[in-house]
N, C-alpha and C positions, 0 to 999 in steps of 0.2 A: 388547549387540548383539541384534538382532532372531534370533528365531530361523527355523531355514531353512524350517520348515513356516507362516510367518505372512508369508510375502514377498506380500504383497497387491499388485495393480497400483497404479501411482501415475500419475496424469494431468499433465505439466505442460504450461502453456498459455501461449503467447508470441502477443499481439495487435501488429498491425504496420497503418500506415498510411502512405505516403509515405516518411516517413525510412526507410533502408535503410543507413545509413552503418554503422553496427555491429551488424547485425542475425545477422551471419556469427559473430560473438564469442559472442554470445549461445548461437546453436546449438552451436557448438564446446562450449562450458561444460556445454551439456547432455549432448551425448555422451558426455562423457568421467566421468559421474557415475559412481560406481561400484555402485549401486544396480540389481540386476541384471532389475526389473520393471516397464519404464517405457512408457507411452502419451504421446507427443508432438505435440500440435498447436498448430500456426501458423494464425492465423484473420487474413485481410487482409482491412480495412473499406474495401473496394471501391477501390482505389487504382488508376490506370491506367499505374502505372510498377511493378507488384510483379515482381521479379525470381525469377519461378515456376521456371522450367527450374534455375535458378542454385541455389537454395535446393535443389529436390527432388534435384537431383546432388550437391550436396554432402552432404546427409544419407546418401543411397546409399552415396557412397563410402567415408563414416569413419564411418558408426556400427558398433556391434558390436552382438553378440545380447542386450546389454542394453536394445536399444530394441525393445520386441516389435510396434507399431504408431505408424506417422508418417503424419497428414495435413496438407495445406496447402489451410485451407478459403480461398475468394475470394468476396464480394459482389459483387451488379452494382451497388450503391450504398451512400452513407457511411450507415450505421446509427447511429453512434457509440460510444463506448468503451464504454456500460455495454449495450448491446444485442448488439453483438458478441461480449461477457464472455460474456453468457446464453446465447448460441445455442453457442459454443463449448463452456461447460459442459452442456448438452445434450447433445453427440456423446461425453462424456467419460465412460470405463468402468471408472476407476480408483477403489479404494476413497477415497482421497487425493487432494487438488487443489492443485497447486502454481502461481503464476504469476508467470512471469519476462518482465518487459518487455524489449522488443527491444535496448533499448540498454544493457540492465543484465548483468552477468555474473556466474554461479553464483563464491563466494568460493572453494569447493575442491570438490574431486573427491567429498566424502562431505557434500555439502549436504542430499540427499535423504534419505540413509540415517540423517542424525541428526535429521530432521523426523521421519520415520517412526517412528524411536525415541520419539522426545516424545510422539507423540499416544499410543503402546502406554501410555507412564509415565505420564500426565496424563490420560488419559481425556478429552479435551477435544473438540469440534465447530471450534475456530478457536485457530490457533496464530498468535504473533508473533514474529521473530526479529529480530536486528542487522543494520543494513547498515552499509557505510562509503561514505561519501561522498567522491566522487573528482570530478576534471577528466574533460574530456572525453578526455585520453589516462591515465585511469585510474591518476593520480597521487592517493594519498591525501589527503584533507582533515581529515575529521572523524569520528566515529564519530556514527549517528543511533540512538537518545539517545546525547548524550556520556555518557562513564562518570561525570561526576559527578550528571548527574540520573536514571542508571539506581537508584542507592540510593533516591532519591526516590519513584521509580516505586513500588517492590517495596514501598513502605508502604503502598499503595492498596490493600488486601487484600482490598476489596468491590466486587463489580461497583457497588454504589452510589457509592462514592469513585472508581472508576475516569471514572463518566459523568459527576459534577460536574467531576471536571478535564478531561474530553474536551470537554464543550460549553462551558464557561468558557474555554477556548483556554490554559489552562495546564498543558496535557498533556506539553509538554515533549518533543515528537516520541516519544510513546509508542508508538504503532504506524502504519503505512503499509501501504497495499496491494501496495506492491513487496515487502515481506516479510510477508504474511499468508498461511496455510495453511489449508485447509479439508476437514473432511471431506465427503464426497460427499453423503452420506444427509441432513448439513444445510442444505448448499446446494439442493439439491432442494425443500424447504421453504419455504426464505428465499433465494429469487433475489436479484438486486440490484435497487434499484429503477428501472426504465424509464422515471419520470418526470424523470431524469436524462439528460445526453445524454455528458458526458465524466465526472463525476464519480461513480468507483462506490465509494469506499472511505471518505469521509468519512458520508454516510450510511447504509453498512451497517454501521459503527462504533458510529453513536449509536444505531441502532435492536435491534441486541445487546446492549448496554450496557443501554440502555433497560428492554428485556425481561427484565431481570434476569441474563444472565447472563455470568458472568466471563471475561475475557481471559485468558489463560494466555500466559506473554510468558515467552521463553526467552532470555537475553543471553549465554550462557557461551559461545555461538559467532558468528561471522560468517554471513550466510546469500548476502549479494550485493554486490557493487562497484555501488555508485549512481550514477550518470553523472548528472552536472548538465546543463541543457538542457531537460530534458522539460516537461509543463504545469506543473508545481509548482516548478519551480527555475529557469526561465526569467525573462528579466527583466520581460516584459509580462504582465499576466495575460488569457487567452484570453477572446475574448467569451462563447464558448458556456459556457466556466469560469464566468466572471462572473453569468451567468444560473443555473447552476447553483448557486452559494453564496448568489444572493439567494432563490431559491427554498426551499434549505436555511433558511436564516434564518425565512422567513416560515412554515415549518413547526414548528419546533423552540421560537419564543421567542413568548411569550406579548406582550399589551398590559401596560406598566405605566407608574407614574408616580412621579415624584420626581427628585431629583440623580443616583441610583445608574442609572436609566433612562437619561437625558439623556445623561450620559457616554457608556454604553454605548453609545449608537445612534450619539452622536457617533464613535466610535471604530472601529466596525463601516462607516459610512460615507463616511470617511476612506479605507477600504480598497477599496470596492465604487463609490464613486460617487453623487449625491443621486439619480441615476434611477434608481438599482437598488434604493431602500432606501425604505420607509417609516416616517415616525418613530414610529411608535406599534406598532412590532413588536418591538422590543428591550429589554432590562432583566432582568424578571423570567424564570427559567429555566420552562420546562414541566416538570411532574409532579413539584413538592415541590421543585425545586432553586431557593435564596431568590432567590441575586444574584449577579449577573455580578459579578468584582472589579473596582476602583475603579482609574481609569486609572491615577494614579500608581503602582501595584503592578504593571500591565501595563507600565510604562516601566522599572519597575525589574528587572523580567526580561527586558527587552528588553538591559538594561545589560550584565546578568548574563550571560544567553548570550552574549554579545559575547567575555565575559572568559573563561569557561568554554571556549569552541569553540577562541578563539584561544590559550589554553595546551596543550589537547589535541592543537591542529594544530602547534605547536611538539615536543610530545613526540615525535610521528608522526614528525616529520623527523627527529629525534635520534637515534630508531628505526634510520630506514632508511640 
């Protein structure tokens, strides 16, 4: 447990924009945390339907003395997820920063305490944890990453191995912005890249690993119920997210020749659409990562993942 003289302030940030169906559940899970020193910031990205009075009233009537400061920030116009997050971080006063999406919920009342304990134990700048994917009613579907893949991910014991897995697309949901926590002193020097509009975590993780930083992961506890229906789990790809992904590809991958490059390009082209790709940009990975994995291996991964997640869903239903 944390020593009583080491209870630094923790800042929890919730970003919101237009959709408020589940935000009260997210807020409630913050207010119930047992960590006694929390700053809570909700930052709304210029929506004209933000229920400001309802949110402020709920926090005022339900918070206990663990919430040392609460702010609801609103913007005159929509600036995008990345800039909205950076602006919220600039208002953060906590030693550690935890981002909780408006449609997610902390898994238990001790999540913040366990995250802070991990920062002390691991002495890291960024920490990734486990999430439980759920439907809109918070009925469990599967863990992310699946239990089967957690053992494989743990074998990536260097930043280089993590980087190769991440940029090749074979990272098996190793990490996500929905379950990343940060040391504020690190974020102040490495803010999220505002060249992107919606996609904050992918470019951040790529840069973090590329610069030689090992990403510490603790899958011994579940941090959040991760609700389906967001940008990354909804059926269609948001055009702005598609644009962000195209920019990411152009920055991360070099020109290449040969069968591996052609197949890799075709794989990405099928996801983004021909208009968003340049046939010379994919294949060999920048900074000494040699090759994209061949398409048959990607197909194998897809089939294996379906099987693994199917088995896990079955066991989750049995346990319930």
